C-alpha atoms as a printed R data frame, in Angstrom:
    type eleno elety resid chain resno       x       y      z
1   ATOM     1    CA   MET     A     1 -83.067 120.039 65.186
2   ATOM     2    CA   PHE     A     2 -84.112 119.390 61.612
3   ATOM     3    CA   GLY     A     3 -87.138 121.403 61.847
4   ATOM     4    CA   PHE     A     4 -85.243 124.445 63.641
5   ATOM     5    CA   LEU     A     5 -82.610 124.273 60.992
6   ATOM     6    CA   LEU     A     6 -85.053 124.186 58.058
7   ATOM     7    CA   LEU     A     7 -87.104 127.015 59.614
8   ATOM     8    CA   GLY     A     8 -83.850 129.099 59.898
9   ATOM     9    CA   GLY     A     9 -82.966 128.484 56.262
10  ATOM    10    CA   VAL     A    10 -86.601 129.638 55.336
11  ATOM    11    CA   ALA     A    11 -86.391 132.711 57.424
12  ATOM    12    CA   LEU     A    12 -83.023 133.550 55.983
13  ATOM    13    CA   SER     A    13 -83.889 133.063 52.343
14  ATOM    14    CA   THR     A    14 -86.422 135.790 52.572
15  ATOM    15    CA   LEU     A    15 -83.836 138.430 53.339
16  ATOM    16    CA   PRO     A    16 -82.459 140.513 50.413
17  ATOM    17    CA   ILE     A    17 -79.810 139.001 48.281
18  ATOM    18    CA   PRO     A    18 -76.532 139.377 50.111
19  ATOM    19    CA   ALA     A    19 -78.090 137.882 53.257
20  ATOM    20    CA   GLN     A    20 -79.622 134.949 51.299
21  ATOM    21    CA   ALA     A    21 -76.215 133.202 51.081
22  ATOM    22    CA   VAL     A    22 -76.287 132.504 54.793
23  ATOM    23    CA   ALA     A    23 -79.346 130.212 54.283
24  ATOM    24    CA   LEU     A    24 -77.442 127.700 52.265
25  ATOM    25    CA   PRO     A    25 -75.491 126.357 55.395
26  ATOM    26    CA   PHE     A    26 -78.707 126.022 57.215
27  ATOM    27    CA   VAL     A    27 -80.446 124.042 54.631
28  ATOM    28    CA   LEU     A    28 -77.379 121.815 54.137
29  ATOM    29    CA   ALA     A    29 -77.270 121.164 57.872
30  ATOM    30    CA   ALA     A    30 -80.847 120.548 57.863
31  ATOM    31    CA   THR     A    31 -80.393 118.024 55.155
32  ATOM    32    CA   VAL     A    32 -77.816 116.203 57.153
33  ATOM    33    CA   PHE     A    33 -79.792 116.158 60.229
34  ATOM    34    CA   GLY     A    34 -83.073 115.217 58.249
35  ATOM    35    CA   ILE     A    35 -81.228 112.102 56.894
36  ATOM    36    CA   ARG     A    36 -79.761 111.044 60.214
37  ATOM    37    CA   GLY     A    37 -83.274 111.483 61.695
38  ATOM    38    CA   LEU     A    38 -84.717 109.419 58.747
39  ATOM    39    CA   VAL     A    39 -82.205 106.727 59.222
40  ATOM    40    CA   LEU     A    40 -82.720 106.563 62.949
41  ATOM    41    CA   ALA     A    41 -86.652 106.659 62.610
42  ATOM    42    CA   SER     A    42 -86.651 104.014 59.995
43  ATOM    43    CA   ARG     A    43 -84.386 101.657 62.163
44  ATOM    44    CA   ALA     A    44 -86.436 102.172 65.132
45  ATOM    45    CA   HIS     A    45 -89.408 100.904 63.127
46  ATOM    46    CA   LEU     A    46 -91.645 103.738 64.156
47  ATOM    47    CA   ARG     A    47 -95.221 103.853 63.265
48  ATOM    48    CA   GLY     A    48 -97.272 106.823 61.975
49  ATOM    49    CA   GLY     A    49 -96.222 109.532 59.692
50  ATOM    50    CA   LEU     A    50 -92.705 110.383 61.110
51  ATOM    51    CA   VAL     A    51 -90.828 108.398 58.554
52  ATOM    52    CA   PRO     A    52 -92.671 109.747 55.434
53  ATOM    53    CA   MET     A    53 -92.721 113.283 56.956
54  ATOM    54    CA   LEU     A    54 -89.102 113.167 57.351
55  ATOM    55    CA   ALA     A    55 -88.405 111.591 53.964
56  ATOM    56    CA   GLY     A    56 -90.567 114.449 52.392
57  ATOM    57    CA   GLY     A    57 -88.765 116.978 54.371
58  ATOM    58    CA   VAL     A    58 -85.308 115.572 53.110
59  ATOM    59    CA   VAL     A    59 -86.579 115.696 49.609
60  ATOM    60    CA   ILE     A    60 -87.441 119.144 49.893
61  ATOM    61    CA   THR     A    61 -84.152 120.358 51.404
62  ATOM    62    CA   VAL     A    62 -82.097 118.455 48.875
63  ATOM    63    CA   LEU     A    63 -84.023 120.144 46.019
64  ATOM    64    CA   TRP     A    64 -83.750 123.503 47.821
65  ATOM    65    CA   SER     A    65 -79.994 123.064 48.093
66  ATOM    66    CA   PHE     A    66 -79.610 122.588 44.614
67  ATOM    67    CA   ALA     A    67 -81.819 125.816 43.948
68  ATOM    68    CA   MET     A    68 -79.545 127.713 46.276
69  ATOM    69    CA   GLY     A    69 -76.479 126.452 44.624
70  ATOM    70    CA   ALA     A    70 -77.737 127.506 41.331
71  ATOM    71    CA   MET     A    71 -78.602 130.902 42.779
72  ATOM    72    CA   LEU     A    72 -75.103 131.283 43.751
73  ATOM    73    CA   MET     A    73 -73.936 130.415 40.319
74  ATOM    74    CA   ILE     A    74 -75.740 133.662 38.917
75  ATOM    75    CA   TRP     A    75 -75.022 135.662 41.918
76  ATOM    76    CA   PRO     A    76 -73.678 138.623 40.196
77  ATOM    77    CA   LEU     A    77 -76.747 138.753 37.811
78  ATOM    78    CA   LEU     A    78 -79.343 138.692 40.793
79  ATOM    79    CA   SER     A    79 -77.345 141.343 42.658
80  ATOM    80    CA   ASP     A    80 -77.277 143.544 39.671
81  ATOM    81    CA   ARG     A    81 -81.078 142.971 39.213
82  ATOM    82    CA   GLU     A    82 -81.686 143.843 42.785
83  ATOM    83    CA   ASP     A    83 -79.706 147.131 42.625
84  ATOM    84    CA   CYS     A    84 -81.694 147.855 39.525
85  ATOM    85    CA   LEU     A    85 -84.951 147.472 41.129
86  ATOM    86    CA   ALA     A    86 -84.027 149.233 44.144
87  ATOM    87    CA   GLY     A    87 -83.408 152.293 41.978
88  ATOM    88    CA   ALA     A    88 -86.239 151.903 39.502
89  ATOM    89    CA   LEU     A    89 -89.015 154.343 40.472
90  ATOM    90    CA   THR     A    90 -91.379 153.732 37.499
91  ATOM    91    CA   ALA     A    91 -93.152 150.527 35.837
92  ATOM    92    CA   VAL     A    92 -90.974 151.279 32.775
93  ATOM    93    CA   ALA     A    93 -87.824 151.249 34.739
94  ATOM    94    CA   LYS     A    94 -88.845 147.890 36.713
95  ATOM    95    CA   ASP     A    95 -89.497 146.512 32.995
96  ATOM    96    CA   GLN     A    96 -86.137 147.577 31.897
97  ATOM    97    CA   CYS     A    97 -84.485 146.041 34.830
98  ATOM    98    CA   LYS     A    98 -86.154 142.756 34.052
99  ATOM    99    CA   GLN     A    99 -85.324 142.918 30.394
100 ATOM   100    CA   THR     A   100 -81.570 143.550 31.279
101 ATOM   101    CA   PHE     A   101 -81.640 140.634 33.730
102 ATOM   102    CA   GLU     A   102 -83.181 138.331 31.020
103 ATOM   103    CA   ASP     A   103 -80.672 139.378 28.473
104 ATOM   104    CA   ASP     A   104 -77.614 139.006 30.917
105 ATOM   105    CA   PHE     A   105 -79.038 135.447 31.814
106 ATOM   106    CA   ASP     A   106 -79.327 134.293 28.409
107 ATOM   107    CA   ALA     A   107 -75.743 135.485 27.692
108 ATOM   108    CA   TRP     A   108 -74.512 133.756 30.852
109 ATOM   109    CA   ARG     A   109 -76.421 130.521 29.874
110 ATOM   110    CA   GLU     A   110 -74.864 130.699 26.436
111 ATOM   111    CA   ARG     A   111 -71.433 131.111 27.710
112 ATOM   112    CA   ALA     A   112 -72.132 128.243 30.327
113 ATOM   113    CA   THR     A   113 -73.210 125.767 27.482
114 ATOM   114    CA   THR     A   114 -70.408 126.473 25.206
């Protein structure tokens, strides 16, 4: 189950911005199932690489959950950037979208730290 949920999270995180939010429940569920599997595998004293592989997978899903949570915090900025890039036809327009996103992100970070 851990692998299927993780695979679902990976697949959903490649979609455009609005659909990426659906990946977070998959990743959180994968974390829960990964922890449960890790506990069961370690209690069963299984030999081989299953326990270290599950531990690595759990670490990856936890870090990925934090990254997706951070992405949700700046969701409006990311959505505006994607809309801007969708309408940008030239390299100059794409650079302007990038600069606008960076300026907005700096302003958001400044508001968040004060």
